N, C-alpha and C positions, 0 to 999 in steps of 0.2 A: 495522429499528428495534433500537437496543441498549437493554437495560433498566437495565444497569449504565453509570454515567458512566466515560469512559477513564480519568480520572486516580485511581478508586477501584480500577480494574483493575491498576494499577501497584502497590498495596500487595500485598508478598508472601503475606501471610496470606490475603488475598481471592482472589488468584490460586490458590492451593493448594485453597482451598474450592471456588472453581469449578470446577478439574479434578476434584476427588474427585466432587463432586456429579455430573459429566457421566459420570465411569466408573461411579457407582451406578446411575444412569439407564439407562445401555447395559446392564449387568448385569440391571436389572430388566426392561428390554424384551426381553432374551434368554429370561429366565424366563418369562415372559407368553407368548412365541412357542412355546416349548419345552410348556409346558401346553396351549397350544391345538392342536398337533400330536398330544399323547398322547391327546387325545379320540379319534381314529381309529386303530385298529390300523395300517392301511397307512401312516400318516404318523408313528408313535409314535417316540420317541426312545429310547436304550439305557435310560433310567430307566423309561419307560413300558413298554415290552416287559417288562423285570424284573419290573415291579409284576404285570403279568398273568401272568408264568410263575409267580411265587409263588401267585397265586390258583388257578392250574389244576395246581399241584405239577408243572411241568415243569423238567427240568434241561436248560440249553443244554449243548452240547459244545464244547469248547475250540474246535474248528475251524468253527464255526458264525459265519457272517455275521451281520450284523442283518438281512438280508434273510431268511435261514434262519430265525431265530428268530422274525421277523414271520410267517411263514408257518406255522410250527408253532403260533404262538399263534393264528393266524387260522383253522386248522382246528379246534383244540378249543375256541374260543371260541363258534362259530355251530355247535355239534353240536345237530342235531335229531333226532327220531323221527318217523315210522318210517323204517328203512332199506330201500332197495329196491336193485335192481341198477344201475338207471340212476343213483340217487343216489351209489352207491358208485363207479361210472365217472366221474362228474363230479368227486367228491373226488379220485380217483387222478390225473385228467386236471390239475387245479388243483394238486395235490401235485408231480406228476413232469412233466407235458407229455403232450398227446396223443401217442401211439406209443412213450411211452417205458417201457412195460411190455406183458406180455400176460397177460390175465385169463382163466381157465379155471374154469367152474363146473358141477360136474356134480352135478344133484339126485338122480341114481339112485345114484351112488356115494358121495354125501354128502361132496364135496371140493371145495375153492377152492384154486387154485394160481395164484400171481401171481409173474411172473418180471420182475425190473426189468431195464431195459437197462444195459449198462456206463455209459452216458453218465450215467445217474441214480444210480450206485452209492453215493453218500452217503445217498439217501433209502431205502435197502433197509430200515434200521430203522424210519423213520417209516411207511413202508408196512404194515410187520408191526404196529406199534402199533396204527395204524388199522384194519386188518383183524381184529385180535383184539378190538378193542372193537366191530366191527360184525357180524361173522360169528358166525352161532348156534353154540352150544357144542357142538351134534350133529353139526358137520361138521369133517371134518379140513382143517387149514389148513397149506398149503407156500408159503413165501415165500423167494425166492431169487434169485440173479443168472441172467439169461441171457447165458450165456458164449458166445464165438465158437465155431463149429462148424469141422470139418474142411472142410466143402464151402464154406465162405467162401474158403477158400486153395487152391481147385481150379484156378485161373488163374494161380497163383505156381509158379515153379520151384524145385527145390531148392536152386539157388544162390542165388535171391533170399531164401530163407528160413534160410540158412546161419548167419546171426548171431543169429537169433532162437530163443529157448527155447519149449519148449512152453507153459510157464506164461505167458510174455509173449504168445504167439499166443493163448492161450485167454482171457487177461484183460484185455488191453490194447485200448483202444476203437480200431477200424479206421477 
């Protein structure tokens, strides 16, 4: 059912008004949809994440994707006490993925060591920030990358490794 008679739609001014009002309605619908998505962090748009980053005093990296930024906001937004070893492991698993780090805690030596797998290299600074916020001040914290070792190349011949530098062998994902 057409609300506007066809002969009225032939008037150029009316046609233009009809087109403009349609564009405005489309834009309004998009803004409403974005506002709905911004309610939850996992669906948030660029603007929604930027607003939360401002609240949390987080600075996104130039290389961060929207997913990286969402994840960083998610970790900081739902920060709760008390911290336990299980809680810490769950947070690291969510951040980097299960098996993407090696966590060693020594209560006797008062040390915490977290080695991030090369496949999660981008998350090293985020892991450091998380651990610095959670680990008690009396414990030494070491965060680094879990580099490739010589043993990982024991099945290779010198000929196969001829075009590879030691730096590449050490730091590239195999």
